[in-house]
N, C-alpha and C positions, 0 to 999 in steps of 0.2 A: 380750489384755485390752483393747487399744485398740478392737478391733472390737466388743466387747460394749458398751463405753462409747459408741461412735458410735451403735449401734442404739438404745440406751436414750435418749440425748440427742435423736436425730432423731425418735424416736417421741413424745417429750414435746411437740415443737413442731409437727409436721406433721399427725398423724392427727386430733386433735380437730376442727380446722376443716375438713379435707378430708372426713371422714366425714359431717358434718352438711350441708355444702354440696353434696356430690356425690350425695346421696340414698341413701347406703349405710346410714344409721342406721335401725334397726328390726329386726323379726323376719322371718326368711326360712325357707322350706321347701327343704331340699336335695332336688332331684329327679333328679339324675344325678351320678355320680362316675366319670369316665373310662369305662372299659369294665367297671366292676364290675357283677356280677350279684347279685341278692338284696337290693338296697337296699329297705328298708321306708320309703317316703316319709312314712308317717304318724308315724314316730318320728324321722326325720332333720331336724334343725333347726339354725339358726344365728341369731346376733344380733350386730349392730354397735351398741354402746351409744353414747350421745352423748359420753361421755368418751373414746371411741376404743378401748375394750376390745372384743374379739371373743370370743364363746363359741359352742360348737356341740357336737352329739352326732350320732352315726349311729344311736344307740339303745342304746348300752352305756356307754362311757366319756364323761366330760366333757372337752372340750378348750377351753383358754382362753389368751389372750395379747393382745398389743397389736401388730397388724401395722403396717407402714409404708405410708402412702398418700401419693402425690404425683402430682397430675394423674390420669392413667389407670394409673399404675404402682401395683402392689400387691405387697408381699412379707410373707410370714409368717415372722418370725424364730423363735427358740426358743419353742415353745408348751408350756404346762403341760397334762398329761393325767393323769387317774386311770388306774390300771393293773389294772382288774378283768378277769378272764378272760371272754371273750365266746364264745357258742356259734356254731357254723358256721351259715350262711355269714357271719354278722355279723362274725366275727373277720377274715375276709379282706377284706370291704368296708371295715372300719375301717382296716386296714393300707393299703389302696389310697387311702383318703381322706387319711390322714396324709401319705403320699408325695406325693399331689397338692398338698396345702397347701404342702409344702416346695418344690415346683416352680413355684408361682404367681409370675408376674412382672408381670402386668397384669390389668385387668378391663374388661369391657364391660357397660354398663348400658343396657338398652333397655326402656322401659316398666316392667313389673313383673318383668322377667327380668334376673338378674345372672349373668354368666359369669366365672369365674376362668380366666385364660389362661396358658399356658406360654410359654417363650421363642419358639417359632415361631408363636404366636398360636392354638395348638390349645386347644380347650375341655377343661379339666380337671375343673371342678365347675360344675354349673348349679343355680341357686337361683331360687325364685319368691317374691316379696314376700307376706308374710302381711297380710291386711286389718287395719287398726287396730281395736283393741277399742272405741274410742270412736265409731266411725262406724256408721251403720245402712244 
């Protein structure tokens, strides 16, 4: 129980400022998930909201939660997800994506590319920033 309270309390204070100041806020296209094959990048998307919430989909279920961000550290705690049955290969890609989110420990942001990193610095998920709808 203490661990859950710690994650909730920490997320209330750290993420909103970090997401906005580190350039994570906004919509992202998921372009790679580890070694997953069959990812449809036209449907795979994620968003970091200004309030610190994270939401995403690989094209079937919705995934949401409030990750912890501190400096370059990033951790996705318990995430909410819908539980619809997904057709192959989407079902396998989604399982790999959820496993990757659980293994994320840091991130690297370079220009319009965001990479979620594992313990050893390996790339788990790669995202590209979506253009703002207000720009031409």
